[in-house]
RODO-2510 file (C-alpha; in nm, 4 decimals, decimal comma):
residues 359
     n   res          X          Y          Z
     1     m   -10,1479    -4,4246     5,8589
     2     q   -10,0231    -4,7363     5,9173
     3     q   -10,0685    -5,0918     5,8670
     4     t    -9,8775    -5,4378     5,9416
     5     l    -9,7959    -5,6267     5,6915
     6     p    -9,9167    -5,9971     5,6807
     7     d    -9,6879    -6,2756     5,7417
     8     a    -9,7039    -6,3701     5,4066
     9     p    -9,4815    -6,3700     5,0649
    10     l    -9,5471    -6,0476     4,8864
    11     d    -9,5804    -5,8972     4,4961
    12     i    -9,4875    -5,5276     4,5363
    13     i    -9,5917    -5,3751     4,2347
    14     g    -9,5200    -5,0339     4,1336
    15     d    -9,6886    -4,7088     4,0209
    16     i   -10,0303    -4,7824     3,7870
    17     h   -10,1238    -4,4391     3,6983
    18     g   -10,4296    -4,5917     3,5254
    19     e   -10,2265    -4,8375     3,2987
    20     l   -10,5165    -5,1105     3,3768
    21     d   -10,3936    -5,3534     3,0591
    22     a   -10,0326    -5,3419     3,2318
    23     l   -10,1804    -5,4437     3,5602
    24     h   -10,3895    -5,7531     3,4024
    25     a   -10,0756    -5,8750     3,2082
    26     l    -9,8542    -5,8402     3,5458
    27     l   -10,1209    -5,9542     3,7485
    28     h   -10,1646    -6,2669     3,5174
    29     h    -9,7527    -6,3479     3,4907
    30     l    -9,7327    -6,3032     3,8605
    31     g    -9,9974    -6,6261     3,9157
    32     y   -10,2925    -6,4489     4,0053
    33     r   -10,6638    -6,5852     3,9065
    34     d   -10,9534    -6,3612     4,0444
    35     g   -10,7265    -6,1680     4,2681
    36     r   -10,5972    -6,4921     4,4606
    37     h   -10,2475    -6,6802     4,4147
    38     p   -10,1958    -7,0363     4,5050
    39     q    -9,9213    -7,0466     4,6930
    40     g   -10,1307    -6,7549     4,9304
    41     r    -9,9202    -6,4363     4,8410
    42     r   -10,0420    -6,1171     4,8552
    43     l   -10,0277    -5,8067     4,6441
    44     v    -9,8912    -5,4409     4,7794
    45     f    -9,9228    -5,1289     4,5693
    46     v    -9,6779    -4,8886     4,6222
    47     g    -9,9455    -4,5454     4,5476
    48     d   -10,0041    -4,3507     4,2684
    49     l   -10,3161    -4,5722     4,1304
    50     c   -10,3997    -4,3264     3,8789
    51     d   -10,3660    -4,0292     3,6255
    52     r   -10,1978    -4,0179     3,2852
    53     g   -10,2977    -4,3822     3,1674
    54     p   -10,6204    -4,4658     2,9806
    55     d   -10,8163    -4,6231     3,2894
    56     s   -10,7890    -4,4639     3,6090
    57     p   -11,1547    -4,5539     3,7609
    58     g   -11,0524    -4,9348     3,6195
    59     s   -10,7423    -4,8869     3,8038
    60     i   -10,8718    -4,8041     4,1361
    61     a   -11,1632    -5,0332     4,1068
    62     l   -10,9324    -5,3340     4,0536
    63     v   -10,7015    -5,2312     4,3454
    64     q   -10,9597    -5,1394     4,5920
    65     s   -11,1492    -5,5076     4,5008
    66     l   -10,8404    -5,6869     4,6110
    67     v   -10,7774    -5,4767     4,9204
    68     e   -11,1321    -5,5359     5,0274
    69     s   -11,1043    -5,9010     4,9781
    70     g   -10,7690    -5,9071     5,2203
    71     q   -10,5914    -5,9950     4,8814
    72     a   -10,3811    -5,6941     4,8854
    73     y   -10,2509    -5,4095     5,0475
    74     a   -10,1905    -5,0279     4,9295
    75     v   -10,0287    -4,6956     5,0455
    76     m   -10,0964    -4,3407     4,9688
    77     g    -9,9429    -4,1887     4,7031
    78     n    -9,8988    -3,7895     4,5725
    79     h   -10,1604    -3,8662     4,3133
    80     e   -10,4032    -3,9890     4,5578
    81     l   -10,3450    -3,7336     4,7918
    82     n   -10,4154    -3,4876     4,5116
    83     l   -10,7387    -3,6121     4,4728
    84     l   -10,8357    -3,6099     4,7949
    85     r   -10,7338    -3,2286     4,8265
    86     g   -10,9350    -3,1619     4,5349
    87     d   -10,5796    -3,0676     4,4042
    88     r   -10,6491    -3,0280     3,9735
    89     k   -10,2755    -3,1849     3,8614
    90     d   -10,1599    -3,2499     3,5240
    91     g   -10,3253    -3,5993     3,3907
    92     n   -10,6047    -3,6040     3,6841
    93     n   -10,8646    -3,4420     3,4111
    94     w   -11,0073    -3,8227     3,4706
    95     f   -11,1476    -3,7363     3,8010
    96     w   -11,2955    -3,3919     3,7756
    97     d   -11,3748    -3,3711     3,3376
    98     v   -11,3550    -3,0101     3,3455
    99     d   -11,2335    -2,8008     3,0653
   100     n   -10,8264    -2,8652     3,0445
   101     p   -10,5933    -2,7350     2,7834
   102     d   -10,3755    -3,0129     2,7971
   103     e   -10,6334    -3,3015     2,7877
   104     d   -10,5633    -3,3806     2,4474
   105     k   -10,2216    -3,4557     2,5817
   106     f   -10,3618    -3,7596     2,8060
   107     e   -10,6358    -3,8528     2,5622
   108     p   -10,8097    -4,0944     2,4918
   109     y   -10,8364    -4,1801     2,8821
   110     r   -11,2104    -4,3288     3,0633
   111     r   -11,3539    -4,0478     3,3133
   112     v   -11,5200    -4,1274     3,6398
   113     d   -11,8594    -4,1542     3,6626
   114     p   -11,9993    -3,8710     3,8915
   115     d   -12,1653    -4,0518     4,1069
   116     q   -11,8468    -4,2669     4,1868
   117     r   -11,6571    -3,9738     4,2935
   118     q   -11,7433    -3,9797     4,6689
   119     g   -11,6883    -4,3715     4,6759
   120     i   -11,3190    -4,3457     4,5162
   121     l   -11,2471    -4,0674     4,7703
   122     a   -11,3586    -4,2887     5,0995
   123     f   -11,1765    -4,5453     4,9588
   124     l   -10,8290    -4,3449     4,8944
   125     a   -10,8757    -4,1609     5,2378
   126     q   -10,8595    -4,4477     5,4384
   127     l   -10,5192    -4,6337     5,2848
   128     p   -10,2156    -4,6150     5,5079
   129     l    -9,9009    -4,4134     5,4526
   130     v    -9,6872    -4,6565     5,5588
   131     l    -9,6853    -5,0645     5,5522
   132     q    -9,4273    -5,3014     5,7307
   133     r    -9,3362    -5,5580     5,9323
   134     e    -9,0130    -5,6842     6,0946
   135     d    -8,7936    -5,7378     5,7731
   136     l    -8,9537    -5,4745     5,5295
   137     r    -9,1139    -5,0768     5,5109
   138     i    -9,3059    -4,9635     5,1864
   139     v    -9,3943    -4,5882     5,1456
   140     h    -9,4487    -4,4110     4,8425
   141     a    -9,1741    -4,1845     4,8315
   142     a    -8,9353    -4,1804     5,1099
   143     w    -8,8852    -4,3270     5,4526
   144     h    -8,7804    -3,9997     5,6811
   145     e    -8,7513    -4,0822     6,0613
   146     s    -8,8807    -3,7237     6,1848
   147     a    -9,1652    -3,6972     5,9438
   148     a    -9,3003    -4,0428     5,9821
   149     s    -9,2653    -3,9627     6,4195
   150     r    -9,4548    -3,6980     6,3265
   151     l    -9,7192    -3,8660     6,1259
   152     l    -9,7508    -4,1467     6,3512
   153     t    -9,7760    -4,0005     6,7049
   154     r   -10,0898    -3,8094     6,5589
   155     s   -10,2162    -4,1176     6,3744
   156     d   -10,5743    -4,0899     6,5644
   157     e   -10,6540    -3,7363     6,3969
   158     p   -10,7783    -3,6611     6,0097
   159     l   -10,4972    -3,6971     5,7458
   160     l   -10,6665    -3,3877     5,5639
   161     a   -10,6607    -3,1926     5,8626
   162     l   -10,3238    -3,2523     5,9239
   163     f   -10,2305    -3,1366     5,6263
   164     d   -10,4285    -2,8135     5,6280
   165     e   -10,2671    -2,7551     5,9738
   166     w    -9,8775    -2,8019     5,8164
   167     e    -9,9487    -2,5760     5,5566
   168     d   -10,0711    -2,3148     5,7694
   169     a    -9,7846    -2,2938     5,9920
   170     t    -9,5605    -2,3228     5,7257
   171     d    -9,7536    -2,0219     5,5158
   172     t    -9,6840    -1,8614     5,8573
   173     r    -9,3656    -1,8755     5,8964
   174     l    -9,2866    -1,7939     5,5330
   175     q    -9,4687    -1,4977     5,5647
   176     e    -9,3083    -1,3830     5,8671
   177     s    -8,9427    -1,4738     5,7271
   178     g    -9,0352    -1,2753     5,4015
   179     l    -8,9444    -1,5176     5,1742
   180     l    -9,3251    -1,6011     5,0997
   181     a    -9,3335    -1,2017     4,9591
   182     e    -9,0197    -1,2345     4,7434
   183     s    -9,1595    -1,5633     4,5958
   184     d    -9,4879    -1,3712     4,5321
   185     a    -9,2765    -1,1024     4,3587
   186     e    -9,0817    -1,3515     4,1420
   187     i    -9,4154    -1,5942     4,0555
   188     n    -9,5794    -1,2390     3,9403
   189     e    -9,2879    -1,1502     3,7269
   190     w    -9,3467    -1,4677     3,5403
   191     s    -9,6811    -1,5606     3,6013
   192     d    -9,7388    -1,6282     3,2031
   193     a    -9,4530    -1,8451     3,1411
   194     l    -9,4686    -2,1052     3,4558
   195     t    -9,6482    -2,3439     3,2371
   196     s    -9,5274    -2,2642     2,9476
   197     e    -9,2567    -2,5224     2,8409
   198     g    -9,1856    -2,3089     2,5157
   199     t    -9,0526    -2,0382     2,7004
   200     s    -8,7323    -2,0363     2,9062
   201     v    -8,8047    -1,9533     3,2743
   202     p    -8,4435    -1,9064     3,4902
   203     l    -8,4344    -2,0448     3,8351
   204     l    -8,6501    -1,8820     4,0693
   205     a    -8,4473    -1,8608     4,3575
   206     a    -8,7098    -1,7090     4,6185
   207     k    -8,9523    -1,9470     4,4919
   208     g    -8,7549    -2,2102     4,4959
   209     r    -8,6483    -2,1990     4,8538
   210     s    -9,0301    -2,1209     4,9075
   211     d    -9,1126    -2,4767     4,7852
   212     e    -8,8541    -2,6371     4,9376
   213     f    -8,9628    -2,4983     5,2982
   214     r    -9,2881    -2,6054     5,2329
   215     q    -9,2453    -2,9551     5,1138
   216     m    -9,0223    -3,0714     5,3935
   217     g    -9,2491    -2,8900     5,6453
   218     n    -9,5241    -3,1201     5,6010
   219     p    -9,4749    -3,5021     5,6679
   220     l    -9,7528    -3,5774     5,4798
   221     r    -9,5683    -3,4307     5,1904
   222     v    -9,2602    -3,5730     5,2520
   223     l    -9,3604    -3,9756     5,2852
   224     t    -9,5917    -3,9170     4,9495
   225     s    -9,3299    -3,6797     4,7351
   226     g    -9,0536    -3,6927     4,8787
   227     v    -8,7388    -3,5248     4,9781
   228     e    -8,6791    -3,2203     4,7445
   229     r    -8,3902    -2,9231     4,7796
   230     l    -8,3174    -2,5830     4,5877
   231     a    -8,2374    -2,6942     4,2599
   232     s    -7,9196    -2,6048     4,1050
   233     g    -8,1066    -2,4778     3,7608
   234     s    -8,5008    -2,4882     3,6633
   235     f    -8,6672    -2,7295     3,4635
   236     y    -9,0095    -2,8723     3,3142
   237     t    -9,1683    -3,1395     3,3816
   238     g    -9,5960    -3,2321     3,4904
   239     g    -9,7158    -2,9567     3,2965
   240     k    -9,4881    -2,6280     3,5001
   241     w    -9,1152    -2,4807     3,6004
   242     r    -8,9711    -2,6252     3,8445
   243     f    -8,7148    -2,4959     4,1217
   244     t    -8,6592    -2,7364     4,3799
   245     q    -8,5206    -3,0923     4,2672
   246     r    -8,5660    -3,4219     4,4379
   247     v    -8,2935    -3,5516     4,6827
   248     k    -8,1320    -3,9206     4,6865
   249     w    -8,2656    -3,9691     5,0697
   250     w    -8,1847    -4,3319     5,0114
   251     d    -7,8218    -4,2553     5,0527
   252     h    -7,8775    -4,1215     5,4027
   253     y    -8,0963    -4,4132     5,5268
   254     q    -7,8853    -4,6349     5,7729
   255     s    -8,1729    -4,8857     5,8834
   256     d    -8,1384    -5,2389     5,8523
   257     i    -8,4749    -5,2631     5,7338
   258     p    -8,5030    -5,2988     5,3763
   259     v    -8,7391    -5,0523     5,2317
   260     v    -8,9798    -5,0722     4,8480
   261     i    -9,0537    -4,7380     4,7204
   262     g    -9,2655    -4,6031     4,4306
   263     h    -9,2658    -4,2306     4,2577
   264     y    -8,9367    -4,1979     4,1150
   265     w    -8,9754    -4,2811     3,7442
   266     r    -8,6869    -4,5467     3,7120
   267     q    -8,6356    -4,7098     3,3777
   268     f    -8,5842    -5,1000     3,3072
   269     y    -8,4888    -4,9920     2,9124
   270     p    -8,3690    -4,6536     2,8199
   271     v    -8,6715    -4,4425     2,7362
   272     g    -8,5664    -4,1044     2,7715
   273     l    -8,7218    -3,9455     3,0722
   274     a    -8,7657    -3,6180     2,8679
   275     g    -8,9581    -3,7975     2,5648
   276     l    -9,1811    -3,8648     2,8636
   277     g    -9,2482    -3,5456     2,9836
   278     k    -8,9845    -3,5235     3,2273
   279     g    -8,7042    -3,2896     3,2678
   280     d    -8,5416    -3,3067     3,5640
   281     s    -8,1549    -3,5526     3,5796
   282     d    -8,2415    -3,9322     3,6144
   283     i    -8,2029    -3,9844     3,9871
   284     f    -8,0871    -4,3530     3,9192
   285     a    -7,7766    -4,2756     3,6650
   286     g    -7,5188    -4,4825     3,7103
   287     l    -7,7386    -4,7862     3,9092
   288     a    -7,8608    -5,0570     3,6785
   289     p    -8,2274    -5,1097     3,6545
   290     t    -8,1872    -5,3939     3,8762
   291     d    -8,0168    -5,2778     4,1692
   292     w    -8,0881    -5,1857     4,4959
   293     h    -7,9478    -4,8360     4,6225
   294     g    -7,9032    -4,6267     4,9162
   295     a    -7,6085    -4,5608     5,1620
   296     r    -7,6821    -4,9887     5,2732
   297     g    -7,8199    -5,0985     4,9458
   298     n    -8,1410    -5,1857     5,1093
   299     v    -8,3998    -4,9525     4,9131
   300     f    -8,5176    -5,0053     4,5966
   301     c    -8,7545    -4,8208     4,3591
   302     v    -9,0085    -5,0351     4,2043
   303     d    -9,1454    -4,7716     3,9754
   304     f    -9,0428    -4,8066     3,5999
   305     c    -9,1957    -4,4975     3,4704
   306     v    -9,4884    -4,7081     3,3258
   307     g    -9,6881    -4,3511     3,3892
   308     g    -9,5101    -4,2271     3,0550
   309     r    -9,6748    -4,4903     2,8578
   310     y    -9,9550    -4,2707     2,7506
   311     q    -9,6699    -4,0877     2,5665
   312     e    -9,5366    -4,3981     2,3621
   313     r    -9,8868    -4,4579     2,2661
   314     r    -9,8945    -4,1042     2,1283
   315     k    -9,6072    -4,1777     1,9233
   316     g    -9,7291    -4,5090     1,8215
   317     v    -9,5012    -4,7199     1,9591
   318     t    -9,6391    -5,1097     2,0823
   319     a    -9,3889    -5,2531     2,2096
   320     y    -9,3248    -5,0186     2,5172
   321     k    -9,0181    -4,9758     2,7036
   322     t    -9,1953    -4,8281     2,9590
   323     k    -9,2874    -5,1339     3,1833
   324     l    -9,5076    -5,2339     3,5464
   325     v    -9,3154    -5,3907     3,7342
   326     a    -9,3325    -5,6151     4,0479
   327     l    -9,0830    -5,7031     4,3422
   328     r    -9,1414    -6,0408     4,4498
   329     w    -9,0389    -6,0442     4,8234
   330     p    -8,8706    -6,2136     4,9950
   331     e    -8,7400    -6,3895     4,6495
   332     r    -8,6236    -6,0762     4,5094
   333     t    -8,6989    -6,0814     4,2037
   334     l    -8,8329    -5,8907     3,9303
   335     v    -9,1578    -5,9823     3,7185
   336     l    -9,2483    -5,7326     3,4343
   337     d    -9,5727    -5,7029     3,2601
   338     s    -9,4170    -5,8166     2,9837
   339     g    -9,3543    -6,1664     3,0933
   340     e    -8,9946    -6,1655     3,1781
   341     v    -8,8839    -6,2964     3,5013
   342     v    -8,4937    -6,0943     3,6011
   343     d    -8,3287    -6,0893     3,9659
   344     s    -8,2398    -5,7763     4,1420
   345     t    -7,9218    -5,7449     4,2268
   346     c    -7,9145    -5,8406     4,5676
   347     y    -7,8567    -5,6121     4,8849
   348     e    -7,6592    -5,7882     5,1337
   349     k    -7,4024    -5,8739     4,8274
   350     q    -7,4245    -5,4915     4,7442
   351     a    -7,2965    -5,3984     5,0675
   352     l    -7,0531    -5,6635     5,1165
   353     d    -6,8707    -5,5467     4,7865
   354     k    -6,9065    -5,1920     4,9128
   355     h    -6,7213    -5,3030     5,2311
   356     r    -6,4753    -5,4867     5,0260
   357     s    -6,3920    -5,1718     4,8062
   358     i    -6,3902    -4,9397     5,1049
   359     s    -6,1344    -5,1944     5,3286
***
């Protein structure tokens, strides 16, 4: 569940989401040739290798070859966890290839060869949830001390068995509290509308509280999809109405060790999240795309919403505003798949400026 990063300079790449061409372009701009870098740098992937984009099988295969050759490291994201659990979600029909009413939303995309499925699952199953060394932590969505501790104390147990155990325990507590029955009643009342963007669904408070409880009661969910709380209102995203919202956990992160994450659909250039199928609010509003963030200014999200590029292609856009981005460590510079190289806002400077403004 945890691996140690090598003592080498790193190139930390955000969520790929099946955008294999963008990955090839970014590796070229980073200076990699056949997976190797002349300066001995190593690649790190923050998870969500697949789904939505045109070539999820190819993206996973490339990352797998890099990991197995010792040139790269990767953590598990929520999209990998979905595949391992057999959970069919918006955008992952490339793996299942079953009748899907929303299939045309992501077309065209490459489907996996059925005889490759088990090999893909075997690779994803051995991905750690955390990569770290003395100067850096990498996790897909959230560094959450209690969730990480609960997982690491049981690191010798099968991942999916732990997931199911925590899910069952949560369901039992929800049932005993009566909240599960309240949530089920709301779901039954609104069942036909919950996946329909064209129907306005109000905030279903019991469903939202139940979802929050289920999210926060499972450490695997927390590390791979973040801290979530009851939303102030309902919103449509990822193919369904939702009633919990993502929380800026980094505003409470007090460790000196920097954390790099993906998951949160940051914008390098303004793209409008609603146009990419994301109805929730912009969690990075007020921040520049190069800013480190959090209470100590030492957390950086390297996901710049390339997972929404399929929407740009559908509109005929070729000069993509969505980006696949790498954070170079320890330099803290950003390299984009379109070739731009920019400095991130140094977290030490942010912390110093914040201290000066307070004093």
